[in-house]
C-alpha positions as CSV (number, residue, x, y, z in Angstrom):
1,M,0.1,0.2,-0.1
2,A,1.7,3.3,-0.9
3,S,1.8,6.0,1.5
4,R,-0.4,9.2,1.4
5,E,0.9,12.9,0.9
6,I,-2.4,14.4,0.6
7,G,-5.3,14.2,3.3
8,V,-8.6,13.1,1.9
9,S,-10.4,15.7,3.8
10,P,-9.2,18.5,1.5
11,M,-10.9,16.8,-1.4
12,Y,-14.3,16.7,0.2
13,R,-13.9,20.6,0.6
14,I,-12.7,21.2,-3.3
15,L,-15.6,18.8,-4.7
16,K,-18.2,21.0,-2.4
17,K,-16.5,24.0,-3.8
18,A,-17.1,22.8,-7.4
19,G,-20.5,22.5,-6.6
20,A,-21.1,18.9,-5.3
21,E,-24.2,18.8,-2.9
22,R,-23.2,15.3,-1.5
23,V,-19.7,13.6,-1.5
24,S,-19.2,10.0,-1.5
25,S,-15.7,8.8,0.5
26,E,-14.9,6.8,-2.8
27,S,-15.1,9.8,-4.9
28,A,-13.1,12.0,-2.1
29,E,-10.6,9.2,-2.4
30,E,-10.1,9.2,-5.7
31,L,-9.8,12.7,-6.3
32,R,-7.0,12.5,-3.8
33,R,-5.3,9.7,-5.8
34,A,-5.7,11.4,-9.4
35,T,-4.1,14.6,-7.4
36,E,-1.2,12.7,-6.1
37,D,-0.5,11.1,-9.0
38,Y,-0.8,14.4,-11.0
39,A,1.6,16.0,-8.6
40,L,4.0,13.5,-8.3
41,A,4.5,13.7,-12.3
42,L,4.5,17.3,-12.3
43,A,7.4,17.2,-9.2
44,R,9.4,14.7,-11.4
45,R,9.2,17.0,-14.7
46,S,10.3,20.0,-12.4
47,V,13.2,17.9,-11.1
48,E,13.9,17.1,-14.8
49,L,13.9,20.6,-15.7
50,A,16.1,21.8,-13.0
51,G,18.6,19.2,-13.7
52,H,18.8,20.1,-17.3
53,A,19.6,23.6,-15.9
54,R,22.4,21.9,-14.0
55,R,20.7,22.8,-10.6
56,K,19.8,20.8,-7.9
57,T,17.3,23.1,-6.6
58,V,13.8,23.1,-8.0
59,K,12.3,26.8,-8.9
60,A,9.0,27.9,-9.0
61,E,9.8,28.3,-12.8
62,D,10.7,24.8,-13.3
63,V,6.9,23.9,-11.5
64,R,5.2,26.5,-13.8
65,L,7.2,25.6,-17.2
66,S,6.2,21.7,-15.8
67,A,2.4,22.4,-15.7
68,R,2.1,24.2,-19.4
69,P,0.2,21.8,-21.8
70,A,2.8,20.2,-23.8
């Protein structure tokens, strides 16, 4: 079982903010999983960009560039 870095409670709040009247625990958990997967992929691309710039430090610009559509 993989460790969770993001809690499920914020996912309930996000779904409610998006207009959901009721939120199932399965939907909140699935949103958490999808969000973590996306964040991890974004972080990996950001680290790669920092490496290409010969830096060990990931900067905000690396994250912004990684988040841009291809």
